[in-house]
mmCIF entry with sequence, helices, sheets and N, C-alpha, C, O atoms, coordinates in Angstrom:
data_MODEL
# 
_entry.id   MODEL 
# 
_entity.id                         1 
_entity.type                       polymer 
_entity.pdbx_number_of_molecules   1 
# 
_entity_poly.entity_id                      1 
_entity_poly.type                           'polypeptide(L)' 
_entity_poly.nstd_linkage                   no 
_entity_poly.nstd_monomer                   no 
_entity_poly.pdbx_seq_one_letter_code       
;(UNK)(UNK)(UNK)(UNK)(UNK)(UNK)(UNK)(UNK)(UNK)(UNK)(UNK)(UNK)(UNK)(UNK)(UNK)(UNK)
(UNK)(UNK)(UNK)(UNK)(UNK)(UNK)(UNK)(UNK)(UNK)(UNK)(UNK)(UNK)(UNK)(UNK)(UNK)(UNK)
(UNK)(UNK)(UNK)(UNK)(UNK)(UNK)(UNK)(UNK)(UNK)(UNK)(UNK)(UNK)(UNK)(UNK)(UNK)(UNK)
(UNK)(UNK)(UNK)(UNK)(UNK)(UNK)
;
_entity_poly.pdbx_seq_one_letter_code_can   XXXXXXXXXXXXXXXXXXXXXXXXXXXXXXXXXXXXXXXXXXXXXXXXXXXXXX 
_entity_poly.pdbx_strand_id                 A 
# 
loop_
_entity_poly_seq.entity_id 
_entity_poly_seq.num 
_entity_poly_seq.mon_id 
_entity_poly_seq.hetero 
1 1  UNK n 
1 2  UNK n 
1 3  UNK n 
1 4  UNK n 
1 5  UNK n 
1 6  UNK n 
1 7  UNK n 
1 8  UNK n 
1 9  UNK n 
1 10 UNK n 
1 11 UNK n 
1 12 UNK n 
1 13 UNK n 
1 14 UNK n 
1 15 UNK n 
1 16 UNK n 
1 17 UNK n 
1 18 UNK n 
1 19 UNK n 
1 20 UNK n 
1 21 UNK n 
1 22 UNK n 
1 23 UNK n 
1 24 UNK n 
1 25 UNK n 
1 26 UNK n 
1 27 UNK n 
1 28 UNK n 
1 29 UNK n 
1 30 UNK n 
1 31 UNK n 
1 32 UNK n 
1 33 UNK n 
1 34 UNK n 
1 35 UNK n 
1 36 UNK n 
1 37 UNK n 
1 38 UNK n 
1 39 UNK n 
1 40 UNK n 
1 41 UNK n 
1 42 UNK n 
1 43 UNK n 
1 44 UNK n 
1 45 UNK n 
1 46 UNK n 
1 47 UNK n 
1 48 UNK n 
1 49 UNK n 
1 50 UNK n 
1 51 UNK n 
1 52 UNK n 
1 53 UNK n 
1 54 UNK n 
# 
_struct_asym.id          A 
_struct_asym.entity_id   1 
# 
loop_
_struct_conf.conf_type_id 
_struct_conf.id 
_struct_conf.pdbx_PDB_helix_id 
_struct_conf.beg_label_comp_id 
_struct_conf.beg_label_asym_id 
_struct_conf.beg_label_seq_id 
_struct_conf.pdbx_beg_PDB_ins_code 
_struct_conf.end_label_comp_id 
_struct_conf.end_label_asym_id 
_struct_conf.end_label_seq_id 
_struct_conf.pdbx_end_PDB_ins_code 
_struct_conf.beg_auth_comp_id 
_struct_conf.beg_auth_asym_id 
_struct_conf.beg_auth_seq_id 
_struct_conf.end_auth_comp_id 
_struct_conf.end_auth_asym_id 
_struct_conf.end_auth_seq_id 
_struct_conf.pdbx_PDB_helix_class 
_struct_conf.details 
_struct_conf.pdbx_PDB_helix_length 
HELX_P HELX_P1 AA1 UNK A 2  ? UNK A 26 ? UNK A 2  UNK A 26 1 ? 25 
HELX_P HELX_P2 AA2 UNK A 30 ? UNK A 35 ? UNK A 30 UNK A 35 1 ? 6  
HELX_P HELX_P3 AA3 UNK A 40 ? UNK A 42 ? UNK A 40 UNK A 42 5 ? 3  
HELX_P HELX_P4 AA4 UNK A 43 ? UNK A 52 ? UNK A 43 UNK A 52 1 ? 10 
# 
_struct_conf_type.id          HELX_P 
_struct_conf_type.criteria    ? 
_struct_conf_type.reference   ? 
# 
loop_
_atom_site.group_PDB 
_atom_site.id 
_atom_site.type_symbol 
_atom_site.label_atom_id 
_atom_site.label_alt_id 
_atom_site.label_comp_id 
_atom_site.label_asym_id 
_atom_site.label_entity_id 
_atom_site.label_seq_id 
_atom_site.pdbx_PDB_ins_code 
_atom_site.Cartn_x 
_atom_site.Cartn_y 
_atom_site.Cartn_z 
_atom_site.occupancy 
_atom_site.B_iso_or_equiv 
_atom_site.pdbx_formal_charge 
_atom_site.auth_seq_id 
_atom_site.auth_comp_id 
_atom_site.auth_asym_id 
_atom_site.auth_atom_id 
_atom_site.pdbx_PDB_model_num 
ATOM 1   N N  . UNK A 1 1  ? 0.802  -1.208 0.000   1.00 0.00 ? 1  UNK A N  1 
ATOM 2   C CA . UNK A 1 1  ? 0.000  0.000  0.000   1.00 0.00 ? 1  UNK A CA 1 
ATOM 3   C C  . UNK A 1 1  ? 0.846  1.274  0.000   1.00 0.00 ? 1  UNK A C  1 
ATOM 4   O O  . UNK A 1 1  ? 0.478  2.232  -0.680  1.00 0.00 ? 1  UNK A O  1 
ATOM 5   N N  . UNK A 1 2  ? 1.950  1.326  0.725   1.00 0.00 ? 2  UNK A N  1 
ATOM 6   C CA . UNK A 1 2  ? 2.762  2.546  0.690   1.00 0.00 ? 2  UNK A CA 1 
ATOM 7   C C  . UNK A 1 2  ? 3.239  2.893  -0.724  1.00 0.00 ? 2  UNK A C  1 
ATOM 8   O O  . UNK A 1 2  ? 3.341  4.069  -1.071  1.00 0.00 ? 2  UNK A O  1 
ATOM 9   N N  . UNK A 1 3  ? 3.530  1.879  -1.534  1.00 0.00 ? 3  UNK A N  1 
ATOM 10  C CA . UNK A 1 3  ? 3.970  2.152  -2.907  1.00 0.00 ? 3  UNK A CA 1 
ATOM 11  C C  . UNK A 1 3  ? 2.853  2.816  -3.700  1.00 0.00 ? 3  UNK A C  1 
ATOM 12  O O  . UNK A 1 3  ? 3.104  3.721  -4.495  1.00 0.00 ? 3  UNK A O  1 
ATOM 13  N N  . UNK A 1 4  ? 1.638  2.372  -3.487  1.00 0.00 ? 4  UNK A N  1 
ATOM 14  C CA . UNK A 1 4  ? 0.489  2.969  -4.168  1.00 0.00 ? 4  UNK A CA 1 
ATOM 15  C C  . UNK A 1 4  ? 0.341  4.437  -3.775  1.00 0.00 ? 4  UNK A C  1 
ATOM 16  O O  . UNK A 1 4  ? 0.082  5.288  -4.625  1.00 0.00 ? 4  UNK A O  1 
ATOM 17  N N  . UNK A 1 5  ? 0.504  4.726  -2.502  1.00 0.00 ? 5  UNK A N  1 
ATOM 18  C CA . UNK A 1 5  ? 0.394  6.108  -2.032  1.00 0.00 ? 5  UNK A CA 1 
ATOM 19  C C  . UNK A 1 5  ? 1.514  6.978  -2.588  1.00 0.00 ? 5  UNK A C  1 
ATOM 20  O O  . UNK A 1 5  ? 1.286  8.134  -2.944  1.00 0.00 ? 5  UNK A O  1 
ATOM 21  N N  . UNK A 1 6  ? 2.722  6.429  -2.662  1.00 0.00 ? 6  UNK A N  1 
ATOM 22  C CA . UNK A 1 6  ? 3.842  7.176  -3.247  1.00 0.00 ? 6  UNK A CA 1 
ATOM 23  C C  . UNK A 1 6  ? 3.572  7.480  -4.712  1.00 0.00 ? 6  UNK A C  1 
ATOM 24  O O  . UNK A 1 6  ? 3.817  8.593  -5.178  1.00 0.00 ? 6  UNK A O  1 
ATOM 25  N N  . UNK A 1 7  ? 3.065  6.484  -5.438  1.00 0.00 ? 7  UNK A N  1 
ATOM 26  C CA . UNK A 1 7  ? 2.750  6.675  -6.850  1.00 0.00 ? 7  UNK A CA 1 
ATOM 27  C C  . UNK A 1 7  ? 1.674  7.732  -7.023  1.00 0.00 ? 7  UNK A C  1 
ATOM 28  O O  . UNK A 1 7  ? 1.790  8.608  -7.881  1.00 0.00 ? 7  UNK A O  1 
ATOM 29  N N  . UNK A 1 8  ? 0.640  7.654  -6.222  1.00 0.00 ? 8  UNK A N  1 
ATOM 30  C CA . UNK A 1 8  ? -0.444 8.626  -6.296  1.00 0.00 ? 8  UNK A CA 1 
ATOM 31  C C  . UNK A 1 8  ? 0.063  10.032 -5.978  1.00 0.00 ? 8  UNK A C  1 
ATOM 32  O O  . UNK A 1 8  ? -0.284 10.995 -6.661  1.00 0.00 ? 8  UNK A O  1 
ATOM 33  N N  . UNK A 1 9  ? 0.884  10.140 -4.940  1.00 0.00 ? 9  UNK A N  1 
ATOM 34  C CA . UNK A 1 9  ? 1.437  11.439 -4.566  1.00 0.00 ? 9  UNK A CA 1 
ATOM 35  C C  . UNK A 1 9  ? 2.303  12.004 -5.689  1.00 0.00 ? 9  UNK A C  1 
ATOM 36  O O  . UNK A 1 9  ? 2.234  13.198 -5.983  1.00 0.00 ? 9  UNK A O  1 
ATOM 37  N N  . UNK A 1 10 ? 3.111  11.161 -6.314  1.00 0.00 ? 10 UNK A N  1 
ATOM 38  C CA . UNK A 1 10 ? 3.963  11.613 -7.416  1.00 0.00 ? 10 UNK A CA 1 
ATOM 39  C C  . UNK A 1 10 ? 3.124  12.083 -8.600  1.00 0.00 ? 10 UNK A C  1 
ATOM 40  O O  . UNK A 1 10 ? 3.425  13.108 -9.210  1.00 0.00 ? 10 UNK A O  1 
ATOM 41  N N  . UNK A 1 11 ? 2.081  11.341 -8.921  1.00 0.00 ? 11 UNK A N  1 
ATOM 42  C CA . UNK A 1 11 ? 1.217  11.730 -10.042 1.00 0.00 ? 11 UNK A CA 1 
ATOM 43  C C  . UNK A 1 11 ? 0.485  13.032 -9.757  1.00 0.00 ? 11 UNK A C  1 
ATOM 44  O O  . UNK A 1 11 ? 0.366  13.889 -10.633 1.00 0.00 ? 11 UNK A O  1 
ATOM 45  N N  . UNK A 1 12 ? -0.004 13.179 -8.535  1.00 0.00 ? 12 UNK A N  1 
ATOM 46  C CA . UNK A 1 12 ? -0.690 14.421 -8.173  1.00 0.00 ? 12 UNK A CA 1 
ATOM 47  C C  . UNK A 1 12 ? 0.267  15.610 -8.201  1.00 0.00 ? 12 UNK A C  1 
ATOM 48  O O  . UNK A 1 12 ? -0.108 16.711 -8.602  1.00 0.00 ? 12 UNK A O  1 
ATOM 49  N N  . UNK A 1 13 ? 1.490  15.379 -7.776  1.00 0.00 ? 13 UNK A N  1 
ATOM 50  C CA . UNK A 1 13 ? 2.491  16.435 -7.799  1.00 0.00 ? 13 UNK A CA 1 
ATOM 51  C C  . UNK A 1 13 ? 2.803  16.862 -9.232  1.00 0.00 ? 13 UNK A C  1 
ATOM 52  O O  . UNK A 1 13 ? 2.887  18.054 -9.529  1.00 0.00 ? 13 UNK A O  1 
ATOM 53  N N  . UNK A 1 14 ? 2.972  15.885 -10.111 1.00 0.00 ? 14 UNK A N  1 
ATOM 54  C CA . UNK A 1 14 ? 3.242  16.215 -11.519 1.00 0.00 ? 14 UNK A CA 1 
ATOM 55  C C  . UNK A 1 14 ? 2.064  16.930 -12.154 1.00 0.00 ? 14 UNK A C  1 
ATOM 56  O O  . UNK A 1 14 ? 2.249  17.865 -12.933 1.00 0.00 ? 14 UNK A O  1 
ATOM 57  N N  . UNK A 1 15 ? 0.860  16.498 -11.828 1.00 0.00 ? 15 UNK A N  1 
ATOM 58  C CA . UNK A 1 15 ? -0.332 17.152 -12.382 1.00 0.00 ? 15 UNK A CA 1 
ATOM 59  C C  . UNK A 1 15 ? -0.407 18.606 -11.917 1.00 0.00 ? 15 UNK A C  1 
ATOM 60  O O  . UNK A 1 15 ? -0.738 19.497 -12.699 1.00 0.00 ? 15 UNK A O  1 
ATOM 61  N N  . UNK A 1 16 ? -0.101 18.838 -10.645 1.00 0.00 ? 16 UNK A N  1 
ATOM 62  C CA . UNK A 1 16 ? -0.098 20.207 -10.126 1.00 0.00 ? 16 UNK A CA 1 
ATOM 63  C C  . UNK A 1 16 ? 0.970  21.039 -10.831 1.00 0.00 ? 16 UNK A C  1 
ATOM 64  O O  . UNK A 1 16 ? 0.740  22.206 -11.149 1.00 0.00 ? 16 UNK A O  1 
ATOM 65  N N  . UNK A 1 17 ? 2.125  20.447 -11.072 1.00 0.00 ? 17 UNK A N  1 
ATOM 66  C CA . UNK A 1 17 ? 3.199  21.135 -11.789 1.00 0.00 ? 17 UNK A CA 1 
ATOM 67  C C  . UNK A 1 17 ? 2.753  21.460 -13.214 1.00 0.00 ? 17 UNK A C  1 
ATOM 68  O O  . UNK A 1 17 ? 3.021  22.554 -13.711 1.00 0.00 ? 17 UNK A O  1 
ATOM 69  N N  . UNK A 1 18 ? 2.082  20.529 -13.868 1.00 0.00 ? 18 UNK A N  1 
ATOM 70  C CA . UNK A 1 18 ? 1.548  20.763 -15.218 1.00 0.00 ? 18 UNK A CA 1 
ATOM 71  C C  . UNK A 1 18 ? 0.574  21.938 -15.204 1.00 0.00 ? 18 UNK A C  1 
ATOM 72  O O  . UNK A 1 18 ? 0.655  22.821 -16.059 1.00 0.00 ? 18 UNK A O  1 
ATOM 73  N N  . UNK A 1 19 ? -0.338 21.954 -14.247 1.00 0.00 ? 19 UNK A N  1 
ATOM 74  C CA . UNK A 1 19 ? -1.337 23.028 -14.172 1.00 0.00 ? 19 UNK A CA 1 
ATOM 75  C C  . UNK A 1 19 ? -0.674 24.385 -13.936 1.00 0.00 ? 19 UNK A C  1 
ATOM 76  O O  . UNK A 1 19 ? -1.079 25.385 -14.529 1.00 0.00 ? 19 UNK A O  1 
ATOM 77  N N  . UNK A 1 20 ? 0.353  24.425 -13.064 1.00 0.00 ? 20 UNK A N  1 
ATOM 78  C CA . UNK A 1 20 ? 1.075  25.681 -12.825 1.00 0.00 ? 20 UNK A CA 1 
ATOM 79  C C  . UNK A 1 20 ? 1.803  26.130 -14.079 1.00 0.00 ? 20 UNK A C  1 
ATOM 80  O O  . UNK A 1 20 ? 1.782  27.312 -14.423 1.00 0.00 ? 20 UNK A O  1 
ATOM 81  N N  . UNK A 1 21 ? 2.447  25.193 -14.766 1.00 0.00 ? 21 UNK A N  1 
ATOM 82  C CA . UNK A 1 21 ? 3.179  25.517 -15.985 1.00 0.00 ? 21 UNK A CA 1 
ATOM 83  C C  . UNK A 1 21 ? 2.238  26.040 -17.054 1.00 0.00 ? 21 UNK A C  1 
ATOM 84  O O  . UNK A 1 21 ? 2.532  27.044 -17.703 1.00 0.00 ? 21 UNK A O  1 
ATOM 85  N N  . UNK A 1 22 ? 1.116  25.375 -17.244 1.00 0.00 ? 22 UNK A N  1 
ATOM 86  C CA . UNK A 1 22 ? 0.134  25.810 -18.235 1.00 0.00 ? 22 UNK A CA 1 
ATOM 87  C C  . UNK A 1 22 ? -0.405 27.195 -17.880 1.00 0.00 ? 22 UNK A C  1 
ATOM 88  O O  . UNK A 1 22 ? -0.581 28.037 -18.760 1.00 0.00 ? 22 UNK A O  1 
ATOM 89  N N  . UNK A 1 23 ? -0.659 27.427 -16.625 1.00 0.00 ? 23 UNK A N  1 
ATOM 90  C CA . UNK A 1 23 ? -1.146 28.733 -16.189 1.00 0.00 ? 23 UNK A CA 1 
ATOM 91  C C  . UNK A 1 23 ? -0.136 29.834 -16.509 1.00 0.00 ? 23 UNK A C  1 
ATOM 92  O O  . UNK A 1 23 ? -0.506 30.905 -16.991 1.00 0.00 ? 23 UNK A O  1 
ATOM 93  N N  . UNK A 1 24 ? 1.133  29.565 -16.238 1.00 0.00 ? 24 UNK A N  1 
ATOM 94  C CA . UNK A 1 24 ? 2.177  30.544 -16.547 1.00 0.00 ? 24 UNK A CA 1 
ATOM 95  C C  . UNK A 1 24 ? 2.271  30.791 -18.050 1.00 0.00 ? 24 UNK A C  1 
ATOM 96  O O  . UNK A 1 24 ? 2.404  31.935 -18.485 1.00 0.00 ? 24 UNK A O  1 
ATOM 97  N N  . UNK A 1 25 ? 2.203  29.740 -18.833 1.00 0.00 ? 25 UNK A N  1 
ATOM 98  C CA . UNK A 1 25 ? 2.267  29.908 -20.286 1.00 0.00 ? 25 UNK A CA 1 
ATOM 99  C C  . UNK A 1 25 ? 1.083  30.724 -20.799 1.00 0.00 ? 25 UNK A C  1 
ATOM 100 O O  . UNK A 1 25 ? 1.238  31.537 -21.711 1.00 0.00 ? 25 UNK A O  1 
ATOM 101 N N  . UNK A 1 26 ? -0.078 30.515 -20.227 1.00 0.00 ? 26 UNK A N  1 
ATOM 102 C CA . UNK A 1 26 ? -1.271 31.254 -20.663 1.00 0.00 ? 26 UNK A CA 1 
ATOM 103 C C  . UNK A 1 26 ? -1.191 32.739 -20.307 1.00 0.00 ? 26 UNK A C  1 
ATOM 104 O O  . UNK A 1 26 ? -1.901 33.552 -20.898 1.00 0.00 ? 26 UNK A O  1 
ATOM 105 N N  . UNK A 1 27 ? -0.348 33.095 -19.362 1.00 0.00 ? 27 UNK A N  1 
ATOM 106 C CA . UNK A 1 27 ? -0.163 34.505 -19.005 1.00 0.00 ? 27 UNK A CA 1 
ATOM 107 C C  . UNK A 1 27 ? 0.803  35.221 -19.950 1.00 0.00 ? 27 UNK A C  1 
ATOM 108 O O  . UNK A 1 27 ? 0.962  36.439 -19.880 1.00 0.00 ? 27 UNK A O  1 
ATOM 109 N N  . UNK A 1 28 ? 1.435  34.463 -20.820 1.00 0.00 ? 28 UNK A N  1 
ATOM 110 C CA . UNK A 1 28 ? 2.405  35.034 -21.737 1.00 0.00 ? 28 UNK A CA 1 
ATOM 111 C C  . UNK A 1 28 ? 1.732  36.050 -22.665 1.00 0.00 ? 28 UNK A C  1 
ATOM 112 O O  . UNK A 1 28 ? 0.634  35.815 -23.169 1.00 0.00 ? 28 UNK A O  1 
ATOM 113 N N  . UNK A 1 29 ? 2.398  37.160 -22.875 1.00 0.00 ? 29 UNK A N  1 
ATOM 114 C CA . UNK A 1 29 ? 1.911  38.198 -23.769 1.00 0.00 ? 29 UNK A CA 1 
ATOM 115 C C  . UNK A 1 29 ? 1.821  37.665 -25.205 1.00 0.00 ? 29 UNK A C  1 
ATOM 116 O O  . UNK A 1 29 ? 2.671  36.893 -25.647 1.00 0.00 ? 29 UNK A O  1 
ATOM 117 N N  . UNK A 1 30 ? 0.787  38.087 -25.916 1.00 0.00 ? 30 UNK A N  1 
ATOM 118 C CA . UNK A 1 30 ? 0.587  37.623 -27.300 1.00 0.00 ? 30 UNK A CA 1 
ATOM 119 C C  . UNK A 1 30 ? 1.771  37.970 -28.197 1.00 0.00 ? 30 UNK A C  1 
ATOM 120 O O  . UNK A 1 30 ? 2.118  37.194 -29.087 1.00 0.00 ? 30 UNK A O  1 
ATOM 121 N N  . UNK A 1 31 ? 2.384  39.109 -27.977 1.00 0.00 ? 31 UNK A N  1 
ATOM 122 C CA . UNK A 1 31 ? 3.535  39.497 -28.792 1.00 0.00 ? 31 UNK A CA 1 
ATOM 123 C C  . UNK A 1 31 ? 4.686  38.511 -28.599 1.00 0.00 ? 31 UNK A C  1 
ATOM 124 O O  . UNK A 1 31 ? 5.364  38.143 -29.559 1.00 0.00 ? 31 UNK A O  1 
ATOM 125 N N  . UNK A 1 32 ? 4.897  38.093 -27.372 1.00 0.00 ? 32 UNK A N  1 
ATOM 126 C CA . UNK A 1 32 ? 5.950  37.109 -27.092 1.00 0.00 ? 32 UNK A CA 1 
ATOM 127 C C  . UNK A 1 32 ? 5.593  35.777 -27.742 1.00 0.00 ? 32 UNK A C  1 
ATOM 128 O O  . UNK A 1 32 ? 6.450  35.117 -28.330 1.00 0.00 ? 32 UNK A O  1 
ATOM 129 N N  . UNK A 1 33 ? 4.319  35.386 -27.633 1.00 0.00 ? 33 UNK A N  1 
ATOM 130 C CA . UNK A 1 33 ? 3.887  34.138 -28.271 1.00 0.00 ? 33 UNK A CA 1 
ATOM 131 C C  . UNK A 1 33 ? 4.120  34.200 -29.777 1.00 0.00 ? 33 UNK A C  1 
ATOM 132 O O  . UNK A 1 33 ? 4.573  33.226 -30.380 1.00 0.00 ? 33 UNK A O  1 
ATOM 133 N N  . UNK A 1 34 ? 3.811  35.344 -30.381 1.00 0.00 ? 34 UNK A N  1 
ATOM 134 C CA . UNK A 1 34 ? 4.039  35.495 -31.819 1.00 0.00 ? 34 UNK A CA 1 
ATOM 135 C C  . UNK A 1 34 ? 5.518  35.395 -32.151 1.00 0.00 ? 34 UNK A C  1 
ATOM 136 O O  . UNK A 1 34 ? 5.890  34.755 -33.134 1.00 0.00 ? 34 UNK A O  1 
ATOM 137 N N  . UNK A 1 35 ? 6.372  36.027 -31.334 1.00 0.00 ? 35 UNK A N  1 
ATOM 138 C CA . UNK A 1 35 ? 7.818  35.951 -31.553 1.00 0.00 ? 35 UNK A CA 1 
ATOM 139 C C  . UNK A 1 35 ? 8.322  34.513 -31.479 1.00 0.00 ? 35 UNK A C  1 
ATOM 140 O O  . UNK A 1 35 ? 9.252  34.137 -32.193 1.00 0.00 ? 35 UNK A O  1 
ATOM 141 N N  . UNK A 1 36 ? 7.707  33.715 -30.615 1.00 0.00 ? 36 UNK A N  1 
ATOM 142 C CA . UNK A 1 36 ? 8.103  32.312 -30.451 1.00 0.00 ? 36 UNK A CA 1 
ATOM 143 C C  . UNK A 1 36 ? 7.342  31.378 -31.386 1.00 0.00 ? 36 UNK A C  1 
ATOM 144 O O  . UNK A 1 36 ? 7.506  30.160 -31.334 1.00 0.00 ? 36 UNK A O  1 
ATOM 145 N N  . UNK A 1 37 ? 6.513  31.962 -32.237 1.00 0.00 ? 37 UNK A N  1 
ATOM 146 C CA . UNK A 1 37 ? 5.705  31.200 -33.190 1.00 0.00 ? 37 UNK A CA 1 
ATOM 147 C C  . UNK A 1 37 ? 4.811  30.189 -32.470 1.00 0.00 ? 37 UNK A C  1 
ATOM 148 O O  . UNK A 1 37 ? 4.713  29.028 -32.867 1.00 0.00 ? 37 UNK A O  1 
ATOM 149 N N  . UNK A 1 38 ? 4.163  30.659 -31.403 1.00 0.00 ? 38 UNK A N  1 
ATOM 150 C CA . UNK A 1 38 ? 3.250  29.822 -30.625 1.00 0.00 ? 38 UNK A CA 1 
ATOM 151 C C  . UNK A 1 38 ? 1.834  30.362 -30.743 1.00 0.00 ? 38 UNK A C  1 
ATOM 152 O O  . UNK A 1 38 ? 1.620  31.560 -30.928 1.00 0.00 ? 38 UNK A O  1 
ATOM 153 N N  . UNK A 1 39 ? 0.882  29.462 -30.633 1.00 0.00 ? 39 UNK A N  1 
ATOM 154 C CA . UNK A 1 39 ? -0.522 29.844 -30.553 1.00 0.00 ? 39 UNK A CA 1 
ATOM 155 C C  . UNK A 1 39 ? -1.060 29.329 -29.219 1.00 0.00 ? 39 UNK A C  1 
ATOM 156 O O  . UNK A 1 39 ? -0.436 28.465 -28.603 1.00 0.00 ? 39 UNK A O  1 
ATOM 157 N N  . UNK A 1 40 ? -2.192 29.836 -28.765 1.00 0.00 ? 40 UNK A N  1 
ATOM 158 C CA . UNK A 1 40 ? -2.768 29.331 -27.515 1.00 0.00 ? 40 UNK A CA 1 
ATOM 159 C C  . UNK A 1 40 ? -3.029 27.825 -27.557 1.00 0.00 ? 40 UNK A C  1 
ATOM 160 O O  . UNK A 1 40 ? -2.982 27.155 -26.525 1.00 0.00 ? 40 UNK A O  1 
ATOM 161 N N  . UNK A 1 41 ? -3.300 27.303 -28.731 1.00 0.00 ? 41 UNK A N  1 
ATOM 162 C CA . UNK A 1 41 ? -3.552 25.863 -28.865 1.00 0.00 ? 41 UNK A CA 1 
ATOM 163 C C  . UNK A 1 41 ? -2.295 25.027 -28.631 1.00 0.00 ? 41 UNK A C  1 
ATOM 164 O O  . UNK A 1 41 ? -2.393 23.841 -28.316 1.00 0.00 ? 41 UNK A O  1 
ATOM 165 N N  . UNK A 1 42 ? -1.118 25.632 -28.781 1.00 0.00 ? 42 UNK A N  1 
ATOM 166 C CA . UNK A 1 42 ? 0.150  24.924 -28.574 1.00 0.00 ? 42 UNK A CA 1 
ATOM 167 C C  . UNK A 1 42 ? 0.498  24.762 -27.093 1.00 0.00 ? 42 UNK A C  1 
ATOM 168 O O  . UNK A 1 42 ? 1.291  23.893 -26.732 1.00 0.00 ? 42 UNK A O  1 
ATOM 169 N N  . UNK A 1 43 ? -0.082 25.582 -26.257 1.00 0.00 ? 43 UNK A N  1 
ATOM 170 C CA . UNK A 1 43 ? 0.356  25.658 -24.862 1.00 0.00 ? 43 UNK A CA 1 
ATOM 171 C C  . UNK A 1 43 ? 0.143  24.383 -24.047 1.00 0.00 ? 43 UNK A C  1 
ATOM 172 O O  . UNK A 1 43 ? 1.045  24.011 -23.296 1.00 0.00 ? 43 UNK A O  1 
ATOM 173 N N  . UNK A 1 44 ? -0.992 23.692 -24.150 1.00 0.00 ? 44 UNK A N  1 
ATOM 174 C CA . UNK A 1 44 ? -1.119 22.451 -23.366 1.00 0.00 ? 44 UNK A CA 1 
ATOM 175 C C  . UNK A 1 44 ? -0.050 21.408 -23.719 1.00 0.00 ? 44 UNK A C  1 
ATOM 176 O O  . UNK A 1 44 ? 0.493  20.752 -22.830 1.00 0.00 ? 44 UNK A O  1 
ATOM 177 N N  . UNK A 1 45 ? 0.246  21.259 -24.996 1.00 0.00 ? 45 UNK A N  1 
ATOM 178 C CA . UNK A 1 45 ? 1.275  20.292 -25.395 1.00 0.00 ? 45 UNK A CA 1 
ATOM 179 C C  . UNK A 1 45 ? 2.650  20.726 -24.902 1.00 0.00 ? 45 UNK A C  1 
ATOM 180 O O  . UNK A 1 45 ? 3.458  19.892 -24.490 1.00 0.00 ? 45 UNK A O  1 
ATOM 181 N N  . UNK A 1 46 ? 2.913  22.014 -24.944 1.00 0.00 ? 46 UNK A N  1 
ATOM 182 C CA . UNK A 1 46 ? 4.194  22.533 -24.467 1.00 0.00 ? 46 UNK A CA 1 
ATOM 183 C C  . UNK A 1 46 ? 4.348  22.314 -22.962 1.00 0.00 ? 46 UNK A C  1 
ATOM 184 O O  . UNK A 1 46 ? 5.414  21.913 -22.496 1.00 0.00 ? 46 UNK A O  1 
ATOM 185 N N  . UNK A 1 47 ? 3.290  22.575 -22.210 1.00 0.00 ? 47 UNK A N  1 
ATOM 186 C CA . UNK A 1 47 ? 3.328  22.342 -20.761 1.00 0.00 ? 47 UNK A CA 1 
ATOM 187 C C  . UNK A 1 47 ? 3.502  20.857 -20.461 1.00 0.00 ? 47 UNK A C  1 
ATOM 188 O O  . UNK A 1 47 ? 4.259  20.484 -19.565 1.00 0.00 ? 47 UNK A O  1 
ATOM 189 N N  . UNK A 1 48 ? 2.804  20.018 -21.207 1.00 0.00 ? 48 UNK A N  1 
ATOM 190 C CA . UNK A 1 48 ? 2.916  18.567 -21.007 1.00 0.00 ? 48 UNK A CA 1 
ATOM 191 C C  . UNK A 1 48 ? 4.348  18.100 -21.246 1.00 0.00 ? 48 UNK A C  1 
ATOM 192 O O  . UNK A 1 48 ? 4.891  17.319 -20.465 1.00 0.00 ? 48 UNK A O  1 
ATOM 193 N N  . UNK A 1 49 ? 4.953  18.579 -22.326 1.00 0.00 ? 49 UNK A N  1 
ATOM 194 C CA . UNK A 1 49 ? 6.328  18.185 -22.639 1.00 0.00 ? 49 UNK A CA 1 
ATOM 195 C C  . UNK A 1 49 ? 7.293  18.677 -21.559 1.00 0.00 ? 49 UNK A C  1 
ATOM 196 O O  . UNK A 1 49 ? 8.236  17.973 -21.199 1.00 0.00 ? 49 UNK A O  1 
ATOM 197 N N  . UNK A 1 50 ? 7.057  19.882 -21.046 1.00 0.00 ? 50 UNK A N  1 
ATOM 198 C CA . UNK A 1 50 ? 7.935  20.436 -20.015 1.00 0.00 ? 50 UNK A CA 1 
ATOM 199 C C  . UNK A 1 50 ? 7.879  19.625 -18.725 1.00 0.00 ? 50 UNK A C  1 
ATOM 200 O O  . UNK A 1 50 ? 8.891  19.472 -18.041 1.00 0.00 ? 50 UNK A O  1 
ATOM 201 N N  . UNK A 1 51 ? 6.705  19.110 -18.393 1.00 0.00 ? 51 UNK A N  1 
ATOM 202 C CA . UNK A 1 51 ? 6.537  18.398 -17.122 1.00 0.00 ? 51 UNK A CA 1 
ATOM 203 C C  . UNK A 1 51 ? 6.802  16.905 -17.258 1.00 0.00 ? 51 UNK A C  1 
ATOM 204 O O  . UNK A 1 51 ? 7.499  16.318 -16.430 1.00 0.00 ? 51 UNK A O  1 
ATOM 205 N N  . UNK A 1 52 ? 6.253  16.295 -18.289 1.00 0.00 ? 52 UNK A N  1 
ATOM 206 C CA . UNK A 1 52 ? 6.313  14.839 -18.431 1.00 0.00 ? 52 UNK A CA 1 
ATOM 207 C C  . UNK A 1 52 ? 7.399  14.359 -19.392 1.00 0.00 ? 52 UNK A C  1 
ATOM 208 O O  . UNK A 1 52 ? 7.673  13.161 -19.471 1.00 0.00 ? 52 UNK A O  1 
ATOM 209 N N  . UNK A 1 53 ? 8.014  15.281 -20.116 1.00 0.00 ? 53 UNK A N  1 
ATOM 210 C CA . UNK A 1 53 ? 9.024  14.897 -21.093 1.00 0.00 ? 53 UNK A CA 1 
ATOM 211 C C  . UNK A 1 53 ? 8.397  14.610 -22.440 1.00 0.00 ? 53 UNK A C  1 
ATOM 212 O O  . UNK A 1 53 ? 7.183  14.712 -22.618 1.00 0.00 ? 53 UNK A O  1 
ATOM 213 N N  . UNK A 1 54 ? 9.244  14.252 -23.379 1.00 0.00 ? 54 UNK A N  1 
ATOM 214 C CA . UNK A 1 54 ? 8.781  14.002 -24.754 1.00 0.00 ? 54 UNK A CA 1 
ATOM 215 C C  . UNK A 1 54 ? 7.844  12.847 -24.757 1.00 0.00 ? 54 UNK A C  1 
ATOM 216 O O  . UNK A 1 54 ? 7.337  12.466 -25.812 1.00 0.00 ? 54 UNK A O  1 
# 
């Protein structure tokens, strides 16, 4: 059972990190997004890659 709790805690931690990362990306100024050739639709995938890897 402790392994299950550790796994759950790790997954919840990563999910929280993903949500924080996505929130920060969504605060990015549109001009900066344009300079980086990003659209709002790109942000969830970018946050996912940053937190969970390729």
